[in-house]
One Martini backbone bead per residue (centre of mass of N, CA, C, O) as a GRO file, in nm:
protein
  297
    1UNK     BB    1   0.055   0.065  -0.017
    2UNK     BB    2   0.289   0.266  -0.005
    3UNK     BB    3   0.351   0.288  -0.315
    4UNK     BB    4   0.074   0.416  -0.391
    5UNK     BB    5   0.106   0.673  -0.179
    6UNK     BB    6   0.377   0.816  -0.224
    7UNK     BB    7   0.309   1.068  -0.404
    8UNK     BB    8   0.126   1.198  -0.191
    9UNK     BB    9   0.320   1.216   0.063
   10UNK     BB   10   0.563   1.354  -0.073
   11UNK     BB   11   0.420   1.616  -0.139
   12UNK     BB   12   0.347   1.685   0.158
   13UNK     BB   13   0.641   1.665   0.281
   14UNK     BB   14   0.744   1.927   0.121
   15UNK     BB   15   0.596   2.082   0.320
   16UNK     BB   16   0.681   2.289   0.584
   17UNK     BB   17   0.408   2.220   0.761
   18UNK     BB   18   0.488   1.931   0.778
   19UNK     BB   19   0.532   1.692   1.050
   20UNK     BB   20   0.362   1.420   0.964
   21UNK     BB   21   0.350   1.063   0.856
   22UNK     BB   22   0.088   0.808   0.856
   23UNK     BB   23   0.041   0.451   0.825
   24UNK     BB   24  -0.273   0.259   0.808
   25UNK     BB   25  -0.347  -0.071   0.808
   26UNK     BB   26  -0.554  -0.312   0.762
   27UNK     BB   27  -0.699  -0.547   0.983
   28UNK     BB   28  -0.865  -0.840   1.019
   29UNK     BB   29  -0.911  -0.785   1.350
   30UNK     BB   30  -0.950  -0.443   1.266
   31UNK     BB   31  -1.144  -0.279   1.054
   32UNK     BB   32  -1.245  -0.022   1.228
   33UNK     BB   33  -0.968   0.125   1.262
   34UNK     BB   34  -1.014   0.229   0.937
   35UNK     BB   35  -1.315   0.268   0.858
   36UNK     BB   36  -1.298   0.024   0.622
   37UNK     BB   37  -1.033   0.086   0.520
   38UNK     BB   38  -0.724  -0.019   0.385
   39UNK     BB   39  -0.621   0.287   0.427
   40UNK     BB   40  -0.441   0.533   0.629
   41UNK     BB   41  -0.357   0.883   0.589
   42UNK     BB   42  -0.169   1.066   0.824
   43UNK     BB   43  -0.156   1.427   0.835
   44UNK     BB   44   0.054   1.660   0.999
   45UNK     BB   45   0.004   2.007   1.070
   46UNK     BB   46   0.059   2.314   1.182
   47UNK     BB   47  -0.122   2.447   0.953
   48UNK     BB   48  -0.461   2.540   0.829
   49UNK     BB   49  -0.752   2.622   0.674
   50UNK     BB   50  -0.824   2.344   0.798
   51UNK     BB   51  -0.839   2.118   1.058
   52UNK     BB   52  -0.988   1.927   0.835
   53UNK     BB   53  -0.877   1.706   0.564
   54UNK     BB   54  -1.048   1.501   0.312
   55UNK     BB   55  -0.962   1.198   0.115
   56UNK     BB   56  -1.058   0.977  -0.146
   57UNK     BB   57  -0.943   0.653  -0.269
   58UNK     BB   58  -0.874   0.451  -0.573
   59UNK     BB   59  -0.730   0.104  -0.617
   60UNK     BB   60  -0.920  -0.063  -0.766
   61UNK     BB   61  -1.036  -0.234  -0.476
   62UNK     BB   62  -0.892  -0.007  -0.320
   63UNK     BB   63  -0.943   0.182  -0.022
   64UNK     BB   64  -0.869   0.529   0.063
   65UNK     BB   65  -0.747   0.762   0.321
   66UNK     BB   66  -0.709   1.120   0.383
   67UNK     BB   67  -0.572   1.300   0.664
   68UNK     BB   68  -0.566   1.646   0.748
   69UNK     BB   69  -0.409   1.769   1.052
   70UNK     BB   70  -0.386   1.977   1.296
   71UNK     BB   71  -0.221   2.013   1.583
   72UNK     BB   72  -0.451   2.141   1.745
   73UNK     BB   73  -0.665   1.916   1.686
   74UNK     BB   74  -0.503   1.681   1.787
   75UNK     BB   75  -0.477   1.781   2.085
   76UNK     BB   76  -0.775   1.796   2.139
   77UNK     BB   77  -0.837   1.497   2.102
   78UNK     BB   78  -0.638   1.399   2.324
   79UNK     BB   79  -0.774   1.545   2.558
   80UNK     BB   80  -1.081   1.454   2.516
   81UNK     BB   81  -1.121   1.165   2.363
   82UNK     BB   82  -1.299   1.174   2.073
   83UNK     BB   83  -1.045   1.006   1.915
   84UNK     BB   84  -0.945   0.691   1.978
   85UNK     BB   85  -0.793   0.597   1.718
   86UNK     BB   86  -0.553   0.795   1.724
   87UNK     BB   87  -0.371   0.650   1.926
   88UNK     BB   88  -0.333   0.395   1.756
   89UNK     BB   89  -0.212   0.532   1.510
   90UNK     BB   90   0.038   0.656   1.651
   91UNK     BB   91   0.154   0.386   1.775
   92UNK     BB   92   0.097   0.166   1.506
   93UNK     BB   93   0.189   0.323   1.286
   94UNK     BB   94   0.361   0.413   0.998
   95UNK     BB   95   0.640   0.601   0.955
   96UNK     BB   96   0.713   0.824   0.674
   97UNK     BB   97   0.726   1.110   0.832
   98UNK     BB   98   0.968   1.323   1.037
   99UNK     BB   99   0.982   1.631   1.162
  100UNK     BB  100   1.195   1.677   1.406
  101UNK     BB  101   1.062   1.439   1.574
  102UNK     BB  102   0.755   1.473   1.629
  103UNK     BB  103   0.645   1.174   1.657
  104UNK     BB  104   0.844   1.074   1.862
  105UNK     BB  105   0.765   1.282   2.082
  106UNK     BB  106   0.465   1.210   2.092
  107UNK     BB  107   0.494   0.919   2.180
  108UNK     BB  108   0.650   0.979   2.434
  109UNK     BB  109   0.434   1.157   2.563
  110UNK     BB  110   0.214   0.933   2.573
  111UNK     BB  111   0.377   0.728   2.739
  112UNK     BB  112   0.442   0.921   2.984
  113UNK     BB  113   0.215   1.099   3.067
  114UNK     BB  114   0.191   1.373   3.189
  115UNK     BB  115   0.062   1.510   3.464
  116UNK     BB  116  -0.085   1.742   3.325
  117UNK     BB  117  -0.235   1.568   3.120
  118UNK     BB  118  -0.397   1.411   3.331
  119UNK     BB  119  -0.555   1.645   3.459
  120UNK     BB  120  -0.717   1.742   3.208
  121UNK     BB  121  -0.839   1.463   3.134
  122UNK     BB  122  -0.977   1.416   3.401
  123UNK     BB  123  -1.159   1.668   3.396
  124UNK     BB  124  -1.312   1.606   3.132
  125UNK     BB  125  -1.419   1.324   3.208
  126UNK     BB  126  -1.564   1.415   3.470
  127UNK     BB  127  -1.763   1.615   3.340
  128UNK     BB  128  -1.902   1.400   3.168
  129UNK     BB  129  -1.991   1.221   3.399
  130UNK     BB  130  -2.174   1.422   3.543
  131UNK     BB  131  -2.378   1.472   3.320
  132UNK     BB  132  -2.471   1.178   3.269
  133UNK     BB  133  -2.556   1.116   3.557
  134UNK     BB  134  -2.767   1.344   3.604
  135UNK     BB  135  -2.946   1.279   3.359
  136UNK     BB  136  -3.001   0.983   3.432
  137UNK     BB  137  -3.137   1.041   3.707
  138UNK     BB  138  -3.371   1.203   3.595
  139UNK     BB  139  -3.494   0.980   3.423
  140UNK     BB  140  -3.534   0.778   3.655
  141UNK     BB  141  -3.728   0.961   3.830
  142UNK     BB  142  -3.940   0.954   3.568
  143UNK     BB  143  -3.932   0.646   3.447
  144UNK     BB  144  -3.697   0.659   3.213
  145UNK     BB  145  -3.507   0.385   3.169
  146UNK     BB  146  -3.375   0.384   2.884
  147UNK     BB  147  -3.247   0.664   2.903
  148UNK     BB  148  -3.093   0.605   3.163
  149UNK     BB  149  -2.922   0.374   3.052
  150UNK     BB  150  -2.761   0.530   2.840
  151UNK     BB  151  -2.628   0.724   3.049
  152UNK     BB  152  -2.492   0.510   3.224
  153UNK     BB  153  -2.311   0.388   3.012
  154UNK     BB  154  -2.155   0.649   2.957
  155UNK     BB  155  -2.058   0.698   3.250
  156UNK     BB  156  -1.892   0.432   3.262
  157UNK     BB  157  -1.695   0.505   3.040
  158UNK     BB  158  -1.576   0.750   3.192
  159UNK     BB  159  -1.489   0.585   3.437
  160UNK     BB  160  -1.299   0.397   3.282
  161UNK     BB  161  -1.109   0.618   3.170
  162UNK     BB  162  -1.019   0.721   3.446
  163UNK     BB  163  -0.877   0.464   3.532
  164UNK     BB  164  -0.665   0.469   3.306
  165UNK     BB  165  -0.547   0.750   3.357
  166UNK     BB  166  -0.462   0.699   3.657
  167UNK     BB  167  -0.249   0.471   3.558
  168UNK     BB  168  -0.092   0.620   3.298
  169UNK     BB  169  -0.282   0.584   3.055
  170UNK     BB  170  -0.434   0.530   2.747
  171UNK     BB  171  -0.730   0.524   2.605
  172UNK     BB  172  -0.859   0.284   2.423
  173UNK     BB  173  -1.082   0.134   2.227
  174UNK     BB  174  -1.042  -0.115   2.440
  175UNK     BB  175  -1.123  -0.016   2.742
  176UNK     BB  176  -1.240  -0.271   2.899
  177UNK     BB  177  -0.979  -0.439   2.896
  178UNK     BB  178  -0.832  -0.235   3.076
  179UNK     BB  179  -1.027  -0.215   3.321
  180UNK     BB  180  -1.022  -0.513   3.408
  181UNK     BB  181  -0.717  -0.482   3.510
  182UNK     BB  182  -0.724  -0.207   3.679
  183UNK     BB  183  -1.066  -0.195   3.759
  184UNK     BB  184  -1.283  -0.434   3.847
  185UNK     BB  185  -1.519  -0.275   3.983
  186UNK     BB  186  -1.607  -0.119   3.726
  187UNK     BB  187  -1.648  -0.364   3.547
  188UNK     BB  188  -1.871  -0.492   3.725
  189UNK     BB  189  -2.079  -0.273   3.684
  190UNK     BB  190  -2.110  -0.312   3.379
  191UNK     BB  191  -2.190  -0.608   3.391
  192UNK     BB  192  -2.448  -0.570   3.568
  193UNK     BB  193  -2.600  -0.387   3.370
  194UNK     BB  194  -2.589  -0.584   3.098
  195UNK     BB  195  -2.630  -0.898   3.255
  196UNK     BB  196  -2.844  -0.888   3.443
  197UNK     BB  197  -3.160  -1.031   3.576
  198UNK     BB  198  -3.261  -0.784   3.658
  199UNK     BB  199  -3.430  -0.530   3.654
  200UNK     BB  200  -3.383  -0.225   3.524
  201UNK     BB  201  -3.455  -0.064   3.776
  202UNK     BB  202  -3.266  -0.216   3.972
  203UNK     BB  203  -3.000  -0.173   3.824
  204UNK     BB  204  -3.007   0.136   3.834
  205UNK     BB  205  -3.026   0.176   4.137
  206UNK     BB  206  -2.750   0.041   4.201
  207UNK     BB  207  -2.575   0.218   4.013
  208UNK     BB  208  -2.627   0.495   4.143
  209UNK     BB  209  -2.509   0.426   4.417
  210UNK     BB  210  -2.222   0.342   4.323
  211UNK     BB  211  -2.154   0.596   4.153
  212UNK     BB  212  -2.167   0.809   4.375
  213UNK     BB  213  -1.923   0.704   4.530
  214UNK     BB  214  -1.715   0.723   4.296
  215UNK     BB  215  -1.746   1.022   4.240
  216UNK     BB  216  -1.674   1.133   4.520
  217UNK     BB  217  -1.383   0.996   4.518
  218UNK     BB  218  -1.305   1.179   4.238
  219UNK     BB  219  -1.331   1.489   4.285
  220UNK     BB  220  -1.052   1.582   4.365
  221UNK     BB  221  -0.917   1.511   4.085
  222UNK     BB  222  -1.136   1.627   3.883
  223UNK     BB  223  -1.099   1.942   4.000
  224UNK     BB  224  -0.801   2.038   3.983
  225UNK     BB  225  -0.774   2.188   3.712
  226UNK     BB  226  -0.995   2.408   3.735
  227UNK     BB  227  -0.893   2.526   4.006
  228UNK     BB  228  -0.610   2.614   3.912
  229UNK     BB  229  -0.714   2.812   3.705
  230UNK     BB  230  -0.900   2.986   3.901
  231UNK     BB  231  -0.655   3.076   4.097
  232UNK     BB  232  -0.538   3.305   3.891
  233UNK     BB  233  -0.810   3.435   3.994
  234UNK     BB  234  -1.057   3.588   4.180
  235UNK     BB  235  -1.263   3.610   3.923
  236UNK     BB  236  -1.553   3.478   3.726
  237UNK     BB  237  -1.704   3.441   3.442
  238UNK     BB  238  -1.848   3.223   3.233
  239UNK     BB  239  -1.714   3.336   2.975
  240UNK     BB  240  -1.421   3.327   3.078
  241UNK     BB  241  -1.417   3.023   3.107
  242UNK     BB  242  -1.482   2.953   2.810
  243UNK     BB  243  -1.229   3.128   2.691
  244UNK     BB  244  -1.037   2.947   2.804
  245UNK     BB  245  -0.824   2.742   2.657
  246UNK     BB  246  -0.859   2.488   2.848
  247UNK     BB  247  -1.173   2.511   2.926
  248UNK     BB  248  -1.283   2.473   2.632
  249UNK     BB  249  -1.266   2.153   2.639
  250UNK     BB  250  -1.539   2.119   2.808
  251UNK     BB  251  -1.759   2.282   2.699
  252UNK     BB  252  -2.087   2.188   2.770
  253UNK     BB  253  -1.981   2.077   3.066
  254UNK     BB  254  -1.894   2.323   3.239
  255UNK     BB  255  -2.154   2.425   3.386
  256UNK     BB  256  -2.226   2.164   3.533
  257UNK     BB  257  -1.955   2.147   3.684
  258UNK     BB  258  -1.974   2.412   3.842
  259UNK     BB  259  -2.234   2.338   3.993
  260UNK     BB  260  -2.119   2.090   4.132
  261UNK     BB  261  -1.887   2.254   4.285
  262UNK     BB  262  -2.080   2.424   4.446
  263UNK     BB  263  -2.226   2.192   4.595
  264UNK     BB  264  -1.931   2.086   4.716
  265UNK     BB  265  -1.757   2.372   4.792
  266UNK     BB  266  -1.532   2.481   4.581
  267UNK     BB  267  -1.742   2.698   4.478
  268UNK     BB  268  -1.827   3.045   4.457
  269UNK     BB  269  -2.081   3.271   4.462
  270UNK     BB  270  -2.062   3.611   4.310
  271UNK     BB  271  -2.230   3.889   4.348
  272UNK     BB  272  -2.289   4.136   4.083
  273UNK     BB  273  -2.376   4.431   4.004
  274UNK     BB  274  -2.588   4.570   3.788
  275UNK     BB  275  -2.754   4.809   3.623
  276UNK     BB  276  -2.972   4.657   3.751
  277UNK     BB  277  -3.021   4.652   4.095
  278UNK     BB  278  -3.206   4.375   4.095
  279UNK     BB  279  -2.955   4.259   3.940
  280UNK     BB  280  -2.713   3.992   3.917
  281UNK     BB  281  -2.417   3.884   3.871
  282UNK     BB  282  -2.247   3.566   3.814
  283UNK     BB  283  -1.979   3.479   3.989
  284UNK     BB  284  -1.653   3.303   4.026
  285UNK     BB  285  -1.492   3.124   4.302
  286UNK     BB  286  -1.261   2.998   4.504
  287UNK     BB  287  -1.254   2.815   4.798
  288UNK     BB  288  -0.971   2.844   4.971
  289UNK     BB  289  -1.030   2.692   5.234
  290UNK     BB  290  -1.117   2.427   5.103
  291UNK     BB  291  -0.862   2.383   4.927
  292UNK     BB  292  -0.656   2.373   5.154
  293UNK     BB  293  -0.772   2.112   5.277
  294UNK     BB  294  -0.755   1.937   5.012
  295UNK     BB  295  -0.448   2.047   4.882
  296UNK     BB  296  -0.250   2.250   5.034
  297UNK     BB  297  -0.268   2.574   4.895
   0.00000   0.00000   0.00000
C-alpha cells in the first residue's frame, strides 16, 4: 500500500508545514480501526486553512483515505479523548515522514503521559461523567428507564476511561479490556448493568448508588485542573471560563461541572451588581479555605 500512496505523501512531506505522516493499514482482526478503509494516511500539519481535510482514493478494489489534521486539532482530540482511534494510529501506524522528530516526541509524550496531561484529561472526563450521571438520574426519577440506561452506560464509559488515565495510560479503543485489568470494581459495575437478570429499574437503582460513591471519591482529582486554573484569578464570569484556552476543552459540560463544584463547596457564587440594581451578575471564585483543606495550597 505504501508504494501506491508514495506520490501523495511525498508531495505533502515537501510542504514546510507538514510535521509528520503515518500510514495505517487495515488488519483482518480490526477492520473498524481504519473505518473500513484498506489504508489510512494521516498527515499532521502545523497550520491549515481547515482543521481537518479529508480525501478518498480508489486503487483497483482498494479504498484509501487521507486525513490532513492540524496540530491544534490533533492535541484537542488527545485531550478530550473524542477520537479514540487516533491514539492507536499514532502508536501503531507506520511513520513515513517525521520532521524534526515530531512524531517520535509525540509518541514519547503519550507513553510518558505527563502529570499535567493527566490532570486536564481527568478533568474533562470527570465533567462528562457528571453530566451523563445527573441527566441519567433525572430520567430514572421520571421513570424513563431506557433513556436512563443509555446515560448510565455512557457515564460508566467515562468512569472506565478515568480509571485508565489514573493508572498513567491512554484509553484505547478497547477501553473495557484495559479497565478489567486496572480496576475490576468498575468493570464489575458495567457487567452487572448489561448482563444482570434483575429488572432494568433495579439494575439502575443499584448502579446509581454505586456510581455516586465512586464519583464522590474521584471529585478531588477530577476538580484539580479547573480549580488550579480558577485560582489564577480572584473571580470569573462564566464567559471568561468558556473563553479560557484550557477550559474551552470542557465545552458544553463546563457549566454543569461548575454547578456541581458549587454544590460540593469547591466554588463560591459571587453576586456582582448589574446596571439594573435588582439583578446581579453571577461570578465564580474558588473557596480558598476549602481548597487549602483539600489540596494544601
